[in-house]
C-alpha positions in Angstrom: 133.4 -102.1 108.2 130.5 -100.8 106.3 129.1 -103.1 104.1 126.1 -103.4 101.6 123.9 -106.4 101.2 121.5 -107.1 98.6 118.9 -109.8 99.3 118.8 -108.9 103.0 115.1 -109.8 103.3 116.0 -113.3 102.2 117.1 -116.4 103.5 120.8 -116.1 103.5 120.8 -112.4 103.0 118.8 -111.8 106.4 121.0 -114.2 108.3 124.2 -112.2 106.9 123.0 -109.1 107.7 122.3 -110.1 111.4 125.8 -111.7 112.0 127.3 -108.6 110.2 125.4 -106.5 112.8 126.3 -108.5 115.6 129.9 -108.4 114.7 129.5 -104.6 115.2 129.6 -104.0 111.2 127.7 -101.2 109.5 125.1 -102.7 107.1 123.1 -100.7 104.5 120.5 -102.7 102.6 118.5 -102.3 99.8 115.2 -103.6 100.0 112.1 -103.3 98.0 109.6 -102.5 101.1 111.5 -100.9 104.0 108.1 -101.2 105.8 108.3 -105.0 105.6 112.3 -105.2 107.0 111.3 -103.7 110.5 113.1 -106.8 111.9 116.1 -105.5 110.1 116.0 -101.9 111.2 115.5 -102.7 114.5 119.0 -104.4 114.3 120.7 -101.0 113.0 120.6 -102.1 109.6 120.1 -99.2 107.3 117.6 -99.7 104.9 117.3 -98.0 101.3 114.2 -98.5 99.0 115.8 -100.2 95.9 115.9 -103.2 94.1 118.7 -105.0 92.1 116.6 -104.8 89.0 116.9 -100.9 88.9 120.5 -100.3 88.9 120.2 -96.6 90.2 118.3 -97.5 93.0 121.1 -98.9 94.8 123.5 -96.2 94.4 123.3 -94.2 97.3 123.1 -97.6 99.4 126.4 -98.6 97.6 128.0 -95.2 98.0 131.0 -95.1 100.8 130.7 -98.9 101.8 133.9 -100.8 102.1 132.5 -104.2 100.9 129.4 -105.4 99.0 127.7 -108.7 99.4 125.7 -109.6 96.5 123.3 -112.3 97.7 119.9 -111.6 95.9 118.7 -114.3 93.4 115.8 -115.7 92.0 115.5 -119.5 93.1 112.5 -121.0 91.7 112.3 -124.6 90.4 109.0 -125.3 88.6 108.0 -122.1 88.4 105.3 -120.9 86.1 106.7 -117.5 85.7 110.4 -117.6 85.1 111.0 -113.7 84.2 112.9 -113.4 87.4 115.7 -115.7 86.4 116.8 -113.1 83.8 115.5 -109.9 85.5 117.3 -110.8 89.2 120.0 -113.3 88.7 121.3 -112.0 85.3 120.4 -108.4 85.1 120.5 -107.8 88.8 124.2 -109.3 89.0 125.3 -107.2 86.4 123.7 -103.9 87.7 125.0 -104.6 91.1 128.8 -105.4 89.7 128.8 -102.3 87.4 127.9 -100.0 90.5 130.4 -101.7 92.7 132.9 -100.8 89.6 131.8 -97.2 89.2 131.9 -96.6 92.9 135.6 -98.2 93.4 134.5 -100.5 96.1 137.6 -102.2 97.5 135.9 -105.8 97.5 132.8 -108.0 96.7 131.5 -111.2 97.5 128.9 -112.7 94.9 126.6 -115.7 95.7 126.8 -117.9 92.7 125.7 -121.7 93.4 126.8 -125.2 92.8 123.7 -125.4 90.3 125.8 -123.8 87.8 127.6 -127.2 87.2 124.0 -128.8 86.5 123.9 -132.7 87.3 127.6 -133.9 87.7 126.8 -137.5 87.4 128.2 -138.8 90.7 131.5 -136.8 90.1 132.6 -134.6 93.1 133.6 -131.5 91.0 135.8 -128.7 92.1 136.1 -124.9 91.3 138.0 -125.6 88.2 135.0 -127.7 86.8 132.9 -125.7 83.9 129.5 -127.4 82.6 128.9 -126.6 79.2 125.9 -128.6 78.3 121.8 -127.7 78.6 121.0 -126.9 82.0 117.9 -128.9 83.8 116.3 -125.6 85.2 115.9 -121.9 84.3 117.5 -121.1 87.8 120.4 -123.1 86.8 120.8 -121.5 83.2 120.5 -118.1 84.6 122.8 -118.5 87.8 125.3 -120.0 85.4 124.9 -116.9 83.1 125.3 -114.6 85.9 128.4 -116.6 87.1 130.3 -115.9 83.8 129.2 -112.3 84.1 131.0 -112.2 87.6 134.3 -113.7 86.0 134.0 -111.4 83.1 134.0 -108.3 85.8 136.8 -110.2 87.6 139.1 -110.2 84.0 138.2 -106.6 84.1 139.9 -105.9 87.5 136.8 -106.0 89.7 138.0 -107.0 93.2 135.4 -109.9 93.6 135.4 -113.3 95.4 132.7 -115.9 94.1 131.1 -118.4 96.7 129.1 -121.4 95.5 126.7 -123.0 98.0 124.9 -126.2 97.7 121.6 -126.9 99.0 121.0 -124.4 102.2 118.5 -125.4 105.0 117.6 -124.2 108.2 115.5 -121.8 110.6 113.5 -119.5 108.6 114.2 -121.2 105.1 111.6 -119.8 102.5 112.7 -122.4 99.7 111.3 -125.6 98.4 113.2 -127.6 100.9 111.6 -126.3 103.8 108.0 -127.0 101.4 109.3 -130.5 101.3 109.9 -130.8 104.8 106.5 -129.5 105.6 105.2 -131.9 103.2 106.8 -134.8 104.7 105.9 -133.9 108.5 102.0 -133.9 107.0 102.5 -137.3 105.6 102.4 -135.6 102.1 105.8 -136.7 100.9 104.9 -140.0 99.2 108.2 -140.8 97.5 111.7 -139.8 96.5 114.5 -141.2 94.1 117.5 -143.1 95.7 120.2 -141.6 93.8 119.7 -137.8 94.4 122.6 -136.4 96.0 123.1 -132.8 97.0 125.7 -131.0 99.4 123.7 -130.0 102.4 124.6 -127.2 104.6 123.3 -125.1 107.5 122.4 -121.3 106.9 124.6 -120.4 109.6 127.2 -122.1 108.0 126.6 -120.7 104.6 126.9 -117.2 106.1 129.9 -118.0 108.1 131.3 -118.9 104.6 130.6 -115.5 103.0 132.2 -113.8 105.7 135.3 -115.7 105.6 135.5 -115.0 101.9 135.1 -111.3 102.5 137.7 -111.3 105.0 140.4 -114.2 103.6 139.2 -115.1 100.1 141.5 -114.3 97.1 140.3 -111.5 94.7 139.3 -113.7 91.6 138.9 -116.9 93.1 135.8 -119.2 93.5 135.0 -121.1 96.9 132.4 -124.2 97.0 131.4 -123.1 100.6 128.9 -126.2 100.5 128.3 -128.9 102.9 128.7 -132.7 102.7 127.3 -134.9 99.6 124.1 -136.4 101.3 121.6 -138.3 99.4 118.0 -136.7 99.5 116.6 -140.2 100.4 119.0 -140.2 103.0 118.0 -137.0 104.7 114.7 -138.0 104.8 115.4 -141.4 106.7 117.0 -139.2 109.3 114.0 -136.9 109.4 111.9 -139.9 109.8 114.0 -141.0 112.8 113.9 -137.8 114.3 110.2 -137.0 113.8 108.8 -140.7 114.0 106.9 -140.0 111.0 107.0 -142.5 107.9 109.8 -142.0 105.6 109.0 -141.7 102.2 109.1 -144.8 99.9 112.3 -144.9 97.7 111.8 -145.3 94.3 114.2 -145.6 90.9 115.5 -142.2 89.3 114.0 -143.5 86.2 110.4 -143.6 87.5 110.4 -139.8 88.5 112.0 -139.1 85.1 109.2 -141.0 83.6 106.5 -139.1 85.8 108.4 -136.1 84.8 107.5 -136.6 81.1 103.7 -137.7 82.0 102.8 -134.8 83.7 104.2 -132.1 81.4 100.9 -131.7 79.6 99.6 -130.3 83.1 102.5 -128.0 84.3 100.2 -125.0 84.2 97.8 -126.4 87.0 100.4 -128.5 88.9 102.1 -127.2 91.9 105.5 -126.1 91.6 107.4 -129.0 93.1 105.3 -131.7 91.0 105.9 -129.9 87.6 107.7 -131.7 84.9 110.8 -129.6 86.1 110.2 -129.9 89.9 110.3 -134.0 89.1 113.2 -133.8 86.8 115.6 -131.8 89.1 115.5 -134.4 91.5 115.4 -137.5 89.4 119.1 -139.1 90.4 121.2 -136.0 90.1 124.1 -135.2 91.9 124.4 -131.5 92.4 127.9 -131.7 94.2 131.2 -130.1 94.5 134.4 -130.4 96.8 134.7 -127.8 99.5 138.5 -128.6 100.2 139.8 -125.4 99.2 137.1 -123.4 101.1 138.2 -125.5 104.3 141.8 -124.8 103.2 141.8 -121.1 102.4 139.0 -119.8 104.3 138.7 -121.8 107.3 135.3 -123.1 106.2 134.1 -125.7 108.7 130.3 -126.8 108.0 128.5 -129.1 110.5 127.3 -132.5 109.5 124.2 -133.2 108.2 123.3 -135.4 110.7 123.5 -132.5 113.5 122.1 -129.8 111.5 119.4 -131.3 109.6 117.9 -133.1 112.6 117.8 -130.0 114.6 115.9 -128.2 111.4 113.4 -131.1 111.3 112.9 -130.4 115.3 112.7 -126.8 114.7 109.8 -127.1 112.1 108.0 -129.7 114.5 107.7 -127.2 117.4 106.4 -124.5 114.9 103.7 -126.9 113.7 102.7 -127.9 117.3 104.0 -131.5 116.6 
């Protein structure tokens, strides 16, 4: 098969491009800087200079492919510059799907997120759930808008499947998940709220979920390709056992919410993870979804956190020389 991948220089998109090439597929990728994507080129990925924010720049790369993986996204929590949310998540998604429609590409997989559902307040929701309140971050808000755009295109007949990961971890991570892990290993993660729960999945399993969605996913359907619900506090208790490092102190979510309000006047000078938005987004929230449908219809089978997260902690320790 011949596929087009957006976000191929990113965490998930990079692993996806490599796995597709390893399976013998042709892969076209639009990248902002081909010079910085030599590792993909070495694997046989055909690079095209382009960006999801510029629709015309992707036309050549997308022409003649049999499937599109739209993985590219802006993921920043607590960021000062939030323009990427609209430019990449909303406008970029519209650009990719319009081109897919114009070029009559047979099938596409769009990477949404469980975050479109915001804080589910302890409820394990399925794909039928639809959140209508105020989102906690600009990432959540713009990804929810992009998810709605994807559904609008599906309603017009676009052959698209939507996948919704939760928290993604593993080697090569470039997100705040890795930043927090590094801070922990350096002894710089003093506290975490008790109740915050996310659905954790290893990047390899998330990518397998994308590939399964292309091969087996039903057009017009959404699938939660997320891992098991796991408390953030418990994840770092596990990291402590693996690393021998002291575990962060557990605190009440209400304390984190209070801290969020107190630091708001300092947002402009604080590191992203410690801004009011960064603290609020981990203050006892539950971003959790039921992956039963993906298991049943796609054969999705993510590894347990106890295995994947432990391996990731060891990987980062080796990189840091610990």
